[in-house]
N, C-alpha and C positions, 0 to 999 in steps of 0.2 A: 379474462381469465388468467391467463398468462403472465399478464405483467403484477396480480393479487397473490396470484401463489412465487412473486419470486417475493416476497416481500416476506408475505407470513413465513415463507423458510430460514427468510438471514433476519428478522424478531427470531424465533429459533434458533438460531448462532446464541443470539445474545444472551436469551434466557436458556442456554446449552453452556458456555460458559458460566453464565451465574450460579447456574447450580453446579458447576467442578468436573461438571461434560465434557470434559473434550473431544473426546474420541464422536460424540453426541454433537457437536457441535460441528464436528468436519463433515461428518452425513449430512447435517444439511445443508451447506455450503456447498455439498458435491451435488445434489439432487437444486440446488438454487442454479448450482452455473450450467446444469443441463435446462432446466424452464426459464433460465435468461439471454432476451435479446444483446446485439451487440451496445444499445443505448444503455441496456441498462447490468449488462456484466463491469462497469466499473464500476460502477456505486455496489458493489455488489463486493469487491474485489476491494474496495480498497472499505469497506465494514468489517468486516474475514479481521485485515489487516491489521485491524486497531485495534480490536478483539485479539488479535493475537501481539498483541504489545499490552494493549490494560492488561489482562485477565492471562495470561498466561505469561512475559515477559522473554516473551519470544521475536527476538529485532531479526534473528537472520528466517526464521518461514514466516515472517513476514515482507522480510522484502523479497524476500523468495515468490511469495503470493502474488504480491505487485508488476515482480518484471516475466514473472508464465502470465501475467494477465496484458502488458502493455505486447511481447508477443505473441499473441492472440488478437490481441484489438488494438495497436496501434494508438491510446489515449493519455500524451504524456500528464495528464494527473497524475497517472501513477507511476511516473516515474519521476514529478515531485513530492511525493507520497514518499517514495523509497527511502530518496535521496534524509527526508524531513524529518521518519524512522530512523535513519545510522548521523543525522545530525544531534538530533538527540540523544542518541548512544552514545554521544562525540568521537561515534567513525566518520571524524571529519573527509577523510581520503578519496574514502565509500562514494560517504555523499557526494563527492567531487562529480565523478566517475559518475552516479546520477542526473548531477541536473548539467549537466554537458548533452547527454542524450534528451536532456525535454530539450532542451536550450535548441537542439540541430533540429527538432520537430517549432520551434513555436518561435522562430531569430533575435523577436523582439520585443522580446515576453521580457518587460521593468523587472518585474515580481518573481519570474527567473531567477536573475541576473541575480539583483537581488539581494536572494540566496547561495547565487555560486562564488560569489562576490566573498558573505560570507563564508563561508564553504572552509572555498578554499584561504582566509587567510588565518581559519582557526586550525588548515592541517600542516601553515605555514610555520604559524606561530605556538610551534607542537603540541596546539591543547588536547591533545589526546590521553589517556590513561595507558 
């Protein structure tokens, strides 16, 4: 039942954003975080961060959600997604720091390594706006 409530709240987040009701979406997110287990918290944060970027264009808020959730739940996927969001915003130097943190927890992960190398190359090339 608890997992069904988490799913309902994450769906409500999406619906609220689509209606242009960011405050309602945030309330739904906060309810979902109260109901979520450690296993479902990553999914809740990833979805909310995606909606923050896609529907509000708020990269900083999305990265903050991902970083705070990582601090509480220690799932490197959150750091990787933060790096991806920052790369999409052409903030490569910041992305490097998130990929490095993710790689510290998953040392031999080739996908994270590739993302880190690409972000470093873009940062060094001065590809940031």
